[in-house]
N, C-alpha and C positions, 0 to 999 in steps of 0.2 A: 504494500500500500504506500502511496506517495505521501511524504510529509509525516506529520505526527498523527497517529490514529485518533479518531474521535470516539470516545467511550462514554456510554450512559451508565450511571450508577444509581441504584435504587435502595433506599433504606426505609422500610415500612415500620411505623410505630403504632402504638395503640390508638392514638388520636390524630396522627398525621402521617404523610408519606414524604420523605425527603428525597429530592432528586438532584443529580448533578451531571452536567455534560463537561467532559474534559478533553482538551487537545493535548494528548500525551499526559504529562503530569500537571498541566496548568488548567485550572478551573475556568471554563468558558461561560457557563450559566448554571444557576442553582435556584431551586425553589422548594419551599416547604408547603405542601398542600395540607391544610387543616381540615379535618373531617368532623362534622357536627355529630356530637354524641347521640343525639336523638335519631339521626339518620342511621348511624352505625347500629343502633338498637333494633333496627328493622331486620338485621341479619342474625340468625340464631347462632352461627359459628363464625370463626375467623375465615375459614376457606370460602364461605359464601360471599365475602366482601371482594373477592378477586375481580369479578367483572366490573363492579363499580369503580374500584381503584384503577383498573386498567384503562377505562374510558377517560378518566382524568389524566392519566399518564400520557395517553395518546394526544390529548388536547395540548399538553405541555410540549410534546415533540413537534406537533404541527405548527405551533407558534415559533419554535426555535429553528425549524427547518434543518436542511443539511443531511448528509449521509452519515450513518453510524457504522463503525467498523467492528464494534464489540459491545456487549452489555454485561454488567455484573450486578447481581442482587445480593443483599445481605442474606447469609445463610440462616436457616431456622433451626428448630429442635429436631435434629436428625440422630442417627445412631452415633455412638462415639467414633470420632475421627481424629487422626493426627492433623496438625496444622498444615495449611497450604491452600492452594486454589483447586477447585473441582469443577469439572464439566457438568452442567445440568443435564440429567437424563431422565428417562421415563420412570425409573425406579425411585429416584429422588423425589420427583414430582408426586408420585403416588404416596410416598411416606409422609410428605408435607400436607397434601390435600386430605389425607385420611387421619392426620394428626396421630400417626402411629406411635411417636415417641413423646408427644406432648403438644400443648396448644400455646401459641404465642404469635403476636402480630408479625414477627420476623419470618414466620412460615410463609408469608406471601412474597418474600423477596425473590425466590427462585421461580415460582410460577409467573410472576409479572415479568421478570427478565426473559423467561423462555418465550412468552407470548410476543414480546417485542422482537426478539431475535428471530423467531420462526417467520414472522411477517416479512422480515427484511433479509433473511438468508445469511445471518451473521452468527458468530459463536456466542454462547451464553455461559456464564460462570457464577459461582459463589466463592467466597474466600473466608477462611478462619471462622466457621460458624460457632454459635455458642456452645456446642457440644464437643469442641476440640478437647481431646483427652490424651494428654502426654504425661499423666501422673506416674510418679514412682509408686510401686505397689504398697509401700508403707503409708502413703497418703490416703489409701482407700480404707484403711482399718479404723473402725470406731470402737466404742466400748461394748458393742454387742454384735455377734456374727450375723444376725438377721438384718442389720442395718449397715449398709456400706455407703461410703461417701462417693458421689459421682461428680464428674467434671462438667459443670454448666456455669459459664461466666462470660464476661465481656471480652471474649477472645480477640475479636477483630480490632477493637480500639486499643486493648492492652498491647498486642503485638505491634501494631502500627506505632504507638507511642514509644515502645522500646526501640524499634528500628530507627525512629527519628532521633532519639537520644544518642544512640550508638553512632549515627552518621554525624551528629554535631560534635562528637568526640573524636572523629576520624577513625572509628573502630567498627568491627563487625558485631552485629547483634549476637551472633553465636559465640563470641569471645568474652561476653560480659555476664556477670551475675547481678541480676537486677530484681528488685521488688517493685511491682507496679500496682498501684491502688487506683481503681476506677471508682469515682464517687459521683453517682447520679441517683436516679430513682431506686436503683439497686447499687450495692457496693460489693465489689469483688477485689480481693488482694491476692495476686499471683506471684510466685517465685519463678523467675525466668532464669534458668541455668543451662548454659550451652545451647540456647535457641529453643528450649523446650520449657513448657510450664509444668514443672514437676510437682507443684503443690499449690492449691488454691481453695479458698472456702467456697462451698456450694451455696451461692447467694440465693438462688431461686428456691432452695429447699429450706430456707430459714436458718442458715448457718452464718456466723460472723457478725459484724457490726449491725446495729439497727440503722435504718435509713430514713429518708423523708416519708416513705410509705410502707416499709417492711419492718417486721418486728425483729429480724435477726435471731441470734441465739437466745433462747429463753430457758429458764430452769425447767427441766423435763417434768418434774413432779407437779409444778404449777400448771403446766399445760394439761397434764393428765387430769388434774382435779377439775379444770374447766370442762374438759370433754365428758367427764363422768357426772357433772352436775346436771346434765340434761337441759340446761338453759340455752344451749347453743347447738345449732345444726352443724353438720360437717362443713357446709358452705360458709356458715358464720365463722367457724374456726379458721378455714382457709383464708378468708378475707382479713382476719386479724393478723395472719402471718404475712400475706402479700396483698398490698393494695390498701389496707386499712390499719396498718401498724405504724410504728416509728413516730416521727414528728406529728403525723396526722392524728394518731391516737392520743398523744400527749397534749398537743397544742391546738388541734383543730385545723391545721394547715400542712400541706406537703411542700410548701414553698419555703426554702431556707431563708430567702431574703425577708419574708414576712416574719419568720420565727426570730431572726436576728433583730428585726425592728421592734419587736414587742417590748424589749428592755425590762421585762419583769424578772424577778429573781427565779421564778419557776422556769420561764423560757430559757434564761441563761443557763440554768442547771442542766436542762435537757439537752441543749445544744452542746454544752461542754462534755456531757456524758457521751454524746455521739462522736465527738472528736476523740475522746479517750478510747472509745471502742475501736475506732480506726487505728489509732496509734498502737493499741494492744495487739490487733491482728497483724499489723506490720512487723511488730517485734516477734510474734509467733512465727512469721515467715522467715525472719532472720535466724531463729532457733532451728528451724528445719534446715536452712542452708548451712548452718554450723560455722558461720563466720560473718563478718560485716560485709554487706553487699557493696558492689561498686557504686551503686546509687539506689535511693528510694525515689520513685517517680510518682507524683500525684497528678491524676488526670480526671477528666469528666467535668460536667457542668458545675458541680459544687465548688470546684477549685477556682471558678471565676470570682468567688467571694474571698477577698484578701483577709477579711476578719476570720472566717472559718478556717482557711488555710493556715493562718497564723497560729490558731489554737493547736493544730496538729504539729506544726514545725516547732512550736515551743516545747513540746514533749519529746520530740525526736531529734531536733537539730544538733544537739550536743553529742549524739551517738552516731548518727548516720549523715551522709551527704544527701540532702533532700532537694529534689528539683520539682518545681511546679510547672506542668504543661496543661493549662486550662483548656476545656472544651473537649469535644469528641471529634475523631478524625475518620469516622466510618466511610464516608464517601471517598475521601482521598485514599484510604486504605484499599478500597475496592479497585480504584483506578490504578494504583501502584501495582497491585497484584496482577491485573490484566497486562500492564506494561511489561512486567517481568516475563510473562508467558510469551507475549508477542515479540519480545526482544531475544527470546531463546535463553534467558537466564534461569528460568524455572519451568518445569514441565507440569502441565495441568494433570491432576490425578483423576482417576475414575472412581465413581461412587459405587463400590462393590459391596453388596450385602452379604452377610454371613449365612 
């Protein structure tokens, strides 16, 4: 293909779809399409939203014009996979549309990318889906053999952030030992050792720090007592864990900015506790690593708050080198992954089921 390839990237979220068109590694156009909650409520499941979101996506492309050379969607909840870029195929689409491994808005990334690619006769990929699993075996062990830790985290943004940090140091990602903490609606803290995430808290399963809307790790007996009280349904309890916990449960808001603006002693205590929980999880990652990491990297939208970031750095700055890289880089990560494949620097993997 002549010149820099033109790549479409797609990142579906629970209430929006983020789109980016790249010329090589340079962002040409971007848009975040917000979806009305009442309209989304018309669909019983996430997969049923595919046609609606696809029509909005095609409107975006019609306005931007031009030829596309490749498209990449954010990977969804798939079977455990090693990190990398994958060709979207029929089996992957089936697993996502049937929600075989779990339900999440990111499950729409590959189907939307495939529909765009099929119409235009171009390749379609995903990269570093949330189910990237590179854990050491010891990382899977919990206190009971019937409960094993699984790997579900913000793999795409964590790995992109780590690669960007390595490049800024003039080093390879694979040659560094890093702890990367993604702080958004969910919080995941991963130990990146030799280019693999060997340890990470399972954020979606209620492990690790509490977040703006997730409860994080809770005393097990306390949760058991709630379940056995018969005051709450199973759906009620799930909502407490994911979507209705954290800052939202304590302070009535899942917006960190609003929580910080409250300036009450209670609000300050809760926010300080969340920062402490993050610091504690990072230190647990260092214990797994067995040495001081080359750097601790803080990323995600919560790191846009200097006040909150400062609360974490205050606890860790005298122990570790802490670098703040605010925001999320999912669209750029997808474009970079496609560029590595098109340039012959990385081979796209096949999604092979067991």
